[in-house]
LOFI-329950 format. One record per residue (C-alpha): x, y, z; residue in three letters. Coordinates in steps of 0.5 Angstrom, whole numbers. Layout:
N
+-------+-------+-------+------+
|    c1 |    c2 |    c3 | code |
+-------+-------+-------+------+
|     X |     Y |     Z |  ALA |
...
+-------+-------+-------+------+
END
This chain:
327
+-------+-------+-------+------+
|    c1 |    c2 |    c3 | code |
+-------+-------+-------+------+
|   -41 |   -88 |    14 |  UNK |
|   -42 |   -89 |     6 |  UNK |
|   -47 |   -95 |     4 |  UNK |
|   -46 |   -99 |    -3 |  UNK |
|   -50 |   -96 |    -8 |  UNK |
|   -49 |  -101 |   -14 |  UNK |
|   -54 |  -106 |   -11 |  UNK |
|   -49 |  -110 |    -7 |  UNK |
|   -53 |  -111 |    -1 |  UNK |
|   -59 |  -113 |    -5 |  UNK |
|   -55 |  -118 |    -9 |  UNK |
|   -53 |  -121 |    -2 |  UNK |
|   -60 |  -120 |     1 |  UNK |
|   -63 |  -125 |    -5 |  UNK |
|   -57 |  -130 |    -4 |  UNK |
|   -58 |  -130 |     4 |  UNK |
|   -65 |  -131 |     3 |  UNK |
|   -64 |  -137 |    -2 |  UNK |
|   -59 |  -140 |     3 |  UNK |
|   -64 |  -139 |     9 |  UNK |
|   -69 |  -142 |     5 |  UNK |
|   -65 |  -149 |     3 |  UNK |
|   -63 |  -149 |    11 |  UNK |
|   -70 |  -148 |    13 |  UNK |
|   -73 |  -153 |     8 |  UNK |
|   -68 |  -158 |    11 |  UNK |
|   -68 |  -156 |    19 |  UNK |
|   -75 |  -152 |    20 |  UNK |
|   -78 |  -158 |    24 |  UNK |
|   -72 |  -158 |    29 |  UNK |
|   -73 |  -151 |    30 |  UNK |
|   -80 |  -149 |    30 |  UNK |
|   -87 |  -152 |    33 |  UNK |
|   -92 |  -154 |    28 |  UNK |
|   -87 |  -156 |    23 |  UNK |
|   -87 |  -163 |    22 |  UNK |
|   -82 |  -167 |    18 |  UNK |
|   -84 |  -168 |    10 |  UNK |
|   -90 |  -164 |    11 |  UNK |
|   -88 |  -156 |    10 |  UNK |
|   -85 |  -152 |     4 |  UNK |
|   -81 |  -146 |     5 |  UNK |
|   -83 |  -141 |     0 |  UNK |
|   -79 |  -135 |    -2 |  UNK |
|   -82 |  -128 |    -2 |  UNK |
|   -78 |  -122 |    -1 |  UNK |
|   -78 |  -115 |    -5 |  UNK |
|   -81 |  -109 |    -3 |  UNK |
|   -88 |  -111 |    -2 |  UNK |
|   -87 |  -117 |     2 |  UNK |
|   -84 |  -116 |    10 |  UNK |
|   -82 |  -123 |    10 |  UNK |
|   -76 |  -126 |     6 |  UNK |
|   -79 |  -133 |     7 |  UNK |
|   -85 |  -136 |     9 |  UNK |
|   -86 |  -143 |    12 |  UNK |
|   -92 |  -146 |    10 |  UNK |
|   -95 |  -153 |    12 |  UNK |
|   -98 |  -158 |     6 |  UNK |
|  -105 |  -156 |     8 |  UNK |
|  -103 |  -149 |     7 |  UNK |
|  -103 |  -146 |    14 |  UNK |
|   -97 |  -141 |    15 |  UNK |
|   -93 |  -143 |    20 |  UNK |
|   -87 |  -138 |    21 |  UNK |
|   -86 |  -131 |    17 |  UNK |
|   -78 |  -131 |    17 |  UNK |
|   -74 |  -124 |    16 |  UNK |
|   -67 |  -126 |    14 |  UNK |
|   -61 |  -122 |    17 |  UNK |
|   -55 |  -124 |    14 |  UNK |
|   -48 |  -122 |    18 |  UNK |
|   -43 |  -124 |    13 |  UNK |
|   -37 |  -121 |    17 |  UNK |
|   -40 |  -123 |    24 |  UNK |
|   -45 |  -120 |    29 |  UNK |
|   -42 |  -113 |    29 |  UNK |
|   -45 |  -107 |    25 |  UNK |
|   -52 |  -107 |    25 |  UNK |
|   -58 |  -109 |    21 |  UNK |
|   -65 |  -106 |    18 |  UNK |
|   -72 |  -108 |    21 |  UNK |
|   -75 |  -102 |    17 |  UNK |
|   -73 |   -98 |    11 |  UNK |
|   -79 |   -95 |     8 |  UNK |
|   -81 |   -88 |     6 |  UNK |
|   -88 |   -89 |     9 |  UNK |
|   -87 |   -86 |    15 |  UNK |
|   -84 |   -79 |    12 |  UNK |
|   -89 |   -79 |     7 |  UNK |
|   -95 |   -80 |    12 |  UNK |
|   -92 |   -74 |    16 |  UNK |
|   -92 |   -70 |    10 |  UNK |
|   -99 |   -71 |     8 |  UNK |
|  -101 |   -68 |    15 |  UNK |
|   -96 |   -63 |    15 |  UNK |
|   -93 |   -65 |    21 |  UNK |
|   -88 |   -60 |    24 |  UNK |
|   -83 |   -65 |    25 |  UNK |
|   -82 |   -66 |    18 |  UNK |
|   -82 |   -58 |    16 |  UNK |
|   -75 |   -58 |    14 |  UNK |
|   -76 |   -64 |     9 |  UNK |
|   -82 |   -61 |     6 |  UNK |
|   -77 |   -55 |     5 |  UNK |
|   -72 |   -59 |     1 |  UNK |
|   -77 |   -63 |    -3 |  UNK |
|   -81 |   -56 |    -5 |  UNK |
|   -74 |   -53 |    -7 |  UNK |
|   -73 |   -60 |   -11 |  UNK |
|   -79 |   -59 |   -15 |  UNK |
|   -78 |   -52 |   -16 |  UNK |
|   -71 |   -53 |   -19 |  UNK |
|   -73 |   -59 |   -23 |  UNK |
|   -78 |   -55 |   -26 |  UNK |
|   -76 |   -48 |   -27 |  UNK |
|   -81 |   -43 |   -31 |  UNK |
|   -85 |   -50 |   -33 |  UNK |
|   -79 |   -53 |   -36 |  UNK |
|   -74 |   -58 |   -33 |  UNK |
|   -67 |   -55 |   -32 |  UNK |
|   -61 |   -58 |   -36 |  UNK |
|   -57 |   -64 |   -33 |  UNK |
|   -51 |   -59 |   -32 |  UNK |
|   -56 |   -55 |   -28 |  UNK |
|   -59 |   -60 |   -24 |  UNK |
|   -52 |   -63 |   -23 |  UNK |
|   -49 |   -56 |   -20 |  UNK |
|   -55 |   -57 |   -15 |  UNK |
|   -53 |   -63 |   -12 |  UNK |
|   -48 |   -61 |    -7 |  UNK |
|   -52 |   -56 |    -4 |  UNK |
|   -58 |   -60 |    -3 |  UNK |
|   -53 |   -66 |     0 |  UNK |
|   -52 |   -61 |     6 |  UNK |
|   -59 |   -59 |     6 |  UNK |
|   -62 |   -66 |     6 |  UNK |
|   -57 |   -68 |    12 |  UNK |
|   -59 |   -62 |    16 |  UNK |
|   -67 |   -63 |    14 |  UNK |
|   -66 |   -70 |    17 |  UNK |
|   -62 |   -68 |    23 |  UNK |
|   -68 |   -63 |    25 |  UNK |
|   -73 |   -68 |    24 |  UNK |
|   -69 |   -73 |    29 |  UNK |
|   -68 |   -67 |    34 |  UNK |
|   -76 |   -65 |    34 |  UNK |
|   -79 |   -72 |    35 |  UNK |
|   -82 |   -72 |    42 |  UNK |
|   -82 |   -78 |    46 |  UNK |
|   -89 |   -79 |    44 |  UNK |
|   -87 |   -78 |    37 |  UNK |
|   -82 |   -84 |    37 |  UNK |
|   -86 |   -89 |    41 |  UNK |
|   -92 |   -88 |    36 |  UNK |
|   -87 |   -89 |    30 |  UNK |
|   -84 |   -95 |    33 |  UNK |
|   -91 |   -98 |    35 |  UNK |
|   -94 |   -96 |    28 |  UNK |
|   -88 |   -98 |    23 |  UNK |
|   -84 |  -103 |    27 |  UNK |
|   -88 |  -107 |    32 |  UNK |
|   -94 |  -107 |    28 |  UNK |
|   -91 |  -110 |    21 |  UNK |
|   -87 |  -115 |    25 |  UNK |
|   -92 |  -117 |    30 |  UNK |
|   -92 |  -124 |    27 |  UNK |
|   -85 |  -124 |    24 |  UNK |
|   -79 |  -129 |    26 |  UNK |
|   -72 |  -126 |    26 |  UNK |
|   -67 |  -131 |    23 |  UNK |
|   -60 |  -128 |    24 |  UNK |
|   -54 |  -131 |    20 |  UNK |
|   -47 |  -130 |    23 |  UNK |
|   -43 |  -131 |    17 |  UNK |
|   -36 |  -131 |    20 |  UNK |
|   -38 |  -136 |    26 |  UNK |
|   -43 |  -140 |    21 |  UNK |
|   -48 |  -140 |    27 |  UNK |
|   -55 |  -138 |    26 |  UNK |
|   -60 |  -135 |    31 |  UNK |
|   -68 |  -134 |    31 |  UNK |
|   -73 |  -131 |    36 |  UNK |
|   -80 |  -128 |    35 |  UNK |
|   -80 |  -120 |    34 |  UNK |
|   -85 |  -119 |    39 |  UNK |
|   -80 |  -122 |    44 |  UNK |
|   -75 |  -116 |    43 |  UNK |
|   -74 |  -112 |    49 |  UNK |
|   -77 |  -105 |    46 |  UNK |
|   -84 |  -109 |    47 |  UNK |
|   -84 |  -109 |    54 |  UNK |
|   -81 |  -103 |    55 |  UNK |
|   -86 |   -99 |    52 |  UNK |
|   -92 |  -103 |    55 |  UNK |
|   -88 |  -101 |    62 |  UNK |
|   -89 |   -94 |    61 |  UNK |
|   -82 |   -92 |    59 |  UNK |
|   -81 |   -86 |    55 |  UNK |
|   -76 |   -85 |    49 |  UNK |
|   -71 |   -80 |    46 |  UNK |
|   -66 |   -80 |    41 |  UNK |
|   -58 |   -79 |    42 |  UNK |
|   -56 |   -76 |    36 |  UNK |
|   -49 |   -72 |    34 |  UNK |
|   -50 |   -65 |    31 |  UNK |
|   -51 |   -65 |    24 |  UNK |
|   -52 |   -73 |    24 |  UNK |
|   -58 |   -77 |    20 |  UNK |
|   -58 |   -82 |    25 |  UNK |
|   -58 |   -84 |    33 |  UNK |
|   -59 |   -89 |    38 |  UNK |
|   -66 |   -89 |    42 |  UNK |
|   -66 |   -89 |    49 |  UNK |
|   -71 |   -91 |    54 |  UNK |
|   -72 |   -88 |    60 |  UNK |
|   -77 |   -89 |    67 |  UNK |
|   -75 |   -85 |    73 |  UNK |
|   -68 |   -86 |    74 |  UNK |
|   -67 |   -92 |    70 |  UNK |
|   -64 |   -92 |    62 |  UNK |
|   -64 |   -97 |    57 |  UNK |
|   -60 |   -98 |    51 |  UNK |
|   -62 |  -104 |    47 |  UNK |
|   -59 |  -102 |    41 |  UNK |
|   -65 |   -99 |    37 |  UNK |
|   -63 |   -94 |    32 |  UNK |
|   -67 |   -89 |    28 |  UNK |
|   -64 |   -86 |    21 |  UNK |
|   -67 |   -81 |    16 |  UNK |
|   -64 |   -80 |     9 |  UNK |
|   -66 |   -81 |     2 |  UNK |
|   -66 |   -88 |    -1 |  UNK |
|   -63 |   -87 |    -7 |  UNK |
|   -58 |   -81 |    -6 |  UNK |
|   -59 |   -73 |    -7 |  UNK |
|   -57 |   -74 |   -15 |  UNK |
|   -63 |   -78 |   -16 |  UNK |
|   -67 |   -74 |   -12 |  UNK |
|   -65 |   -68 |   -17 |  UNK |
|   -66 |   -73 |   -23 |  UNK |
|   -58 |   -71 |   -24 |  UNK |
|   -55 |   -78 |   -25 |  UNK |
|   -55 |   -78 |   -33 |  UNK |
|   -49 |   -74 |   -33 |  UNK |
|   -45 |   -79 |   -30 |  UNK |
|   -49 |   -85 |   -32 |  UNK |
|   -49 |   -84 |   -40 |  UNK |
|   -44 |   -79 |   -41 |  UNK |
|   -38 |   -84 |   -44 |  UNK |
|   -44 |   -87 |   -48 |  UNK |
|   -46 |   -81 |   -51 |  UNK |
|   -39 |   -79 |   -53 |  UNK |
|   -38 |   -86 |   -56 |  UNK |
|   -45 |   -86 |   -60 |  UNK |
|   -43 |   -79 |   -63 |  UNK |
|   -36 |   -81 |   -65 |  UNK |
|   -33 |   -76 |   -61 |  UNK |
|   -29 |   -81 |   -58 |  UNK |
|   -26 |   -88 |   -60 |  UNK |
|   -27 |   -94 |   -56 |  UNK |
|   -20 |   -94 |   -54 |  UNK |
|   -20 |   -87 |   -52 |  UNK |
|   -26 |   -88 |   -48 |  UNK |
|   -23 |   -94 |   -44 |  UNK |
|   -18 |   -88 |   -41 |  UNK |
|   -23 |   -83 |   -38 |  UNK |
|   -28 |   -84 |   -33 |  UNK |
|   -35 |   -81 |   -33 |  UNK |
|   -33 |   -74 |   -30 |  UNK |
|   -28 |   -73 |   -35 |  UNK |
|   -33 |   -75 |   -40 |  UNK |
|   -37 |   -70 |   -37 |  UNK |
|   -32 |   -64 |   -38 |  UNK |
|   -31 |   -66 |   -45 |  UNK |
|   -38 |   -65 |   -47 |  UNK |
|   -38 |   -59 |   -43 |  UNK |
|   -33 |   -56 |   -48 |  UNK |
|   -36 |   -58 |   -54 |  UNK |
|   -39 |   -53 |   -59 |  UNK |
|   -46 |   -51 |   -57 |  UNK |
|   -50 |   -55 |   -62 |  UNK |
|   -46 |   -61 |   -61 |  UNK |
|   -47 |   -61 |   -53 |  UNK |
|   -54 |   -60 |   -54 |  UNK |
|   -55 |   -66 |   -58 |  UNK |
|   -51 |   -70 |   -53 |  UNK |
|   -55 |   -67 |   -47 |  UNK |
|   -62 |   -68 |   -51 |  UNK |
|   -60 |   -76 |   -52 |  UNK |
|   -58 |   -77 |   -44 |  UNK |
|   -65 |   -74 |   -42 |  UNK |
|   -68 |   -78 |   -47 |  UNK |
|   -65 |   -84 |   -44 |  UNK |
|   -66 |   -82 |   -37 |  UNK |
|   -74 |   -81 |   -38 |  UNK |
|   -73 |   -89 |   -40 |  UNK |
|   -70 |   -90 |   -33 |  UNK |
|   -74 |   -86 |   -29 |  UNK |
|   -70 |   -86 |   -23 |  UNK |
|   -72 |   -83 |   -17 |  UNK |
|   -71 |   -82 |    -9 |  UNK |
|   -75 |   -81 |    -3 |  UNK |
|   -74 |   -79 |     4 |  UNK |
|   -74 |   -86 |     8 |  UNK |
|   -74 |   -88 |    16 |  UNK |
|   -70 |   -94 |    18 |  UNK |
|   -70 |   -97 |    25 |  UNK |
|   -64 |  -101 |    25 |  UNK |
|   -61 |  -106 |    30 |  UNK |
|   -54 |  -104 |    33 |  UNK |
|   -51 |  -108 |    39 |  UNK |
|   -53 |  -115 |    36 |  UNK |
|   -49 |  -119 |    41 |  UNK |
|   -52 |  -116 |    47 |  UNK |
|   -59 |  -116 |    44 |  UNK |
|   -58 |  -124 |    44 |  UNK |
|   -55 |  -124 |    50 |  UNK |
|   -60 |  -120 |    54 |  UNK |
|   -66 |  -124 |    51 |  UNK |
|   -62 |  -131 |    52 |  UNK |
|   -62 |  -133 |    45 |  UNK |
|   -57 |  -138 |    43 |  UNK |
|   -54 |  -141 |    37 |  UNK |
|   -58 |  -146 |    33 |  UNK |
|   -55 |  -153 |    35 |  UNK |
|   -56 |  -156 |    28 |  UNK |
+-------+-------+-------+------+
END
């Protein structure tokens, strides 16, 4: 499955936070204890530094609820994210954990190939590495998943899922049915499963970068829809800083008068790159140098991230006895 890389998900998330904020400003006192009508404010947070998307605060300044918005525009199928962070992988890399040794190999290779002999490789040379690194990245993510022991998985869940969400209220919007659901994260079944001594394993298909977490004890197995995924947040192209070829090739052709505006409308970025590759060496170098200059200003990057996701949303809500909000 491919994921949008054009900012669509981010834009939709911001829109949903606004919609939820408006809804809660009008109805929070009918949903949550401690919110008195006319005596609270819903404050938008969100962003990479805030776990909560909205906060309900009483007029005296006390925080009533931290709200995490989950918007399912097409209904409760699919999944949503609880955790999407580079910190778990980076923490494991810092202590040279065996589980991430293949990821370290990839990152060491990226470092070496981006800086060959003290000089950054050309855009063209970096672009040629993308496909090989894509398969290496997928393999490294898969190897990490299959190497995680039960103790490893439980530790990751406790540290990066349960602890950051201890005070969080999940707020799910079903855009298809126009229904809303809410529950405290600490009511999630994984909390009790771990407290009751269940072990954890990952059911993952060969070569894949995500899998379902299965909890087991004696002859009992529980699948509560929790999924773990390891991948690069901005893709392999950004990992290698090779995106310029695609991002700036058409603009460079126009700037140097190699193609007119009308001609540029008829070609795509890949075709523009081919044209640059066929230019005389001096002109080609001039184009590539300009793209490098533009790229340094943009400072794109990519990291390995770990996601905890929720699948089987309807089953989760049913298991927890969570009904749609009746307002």
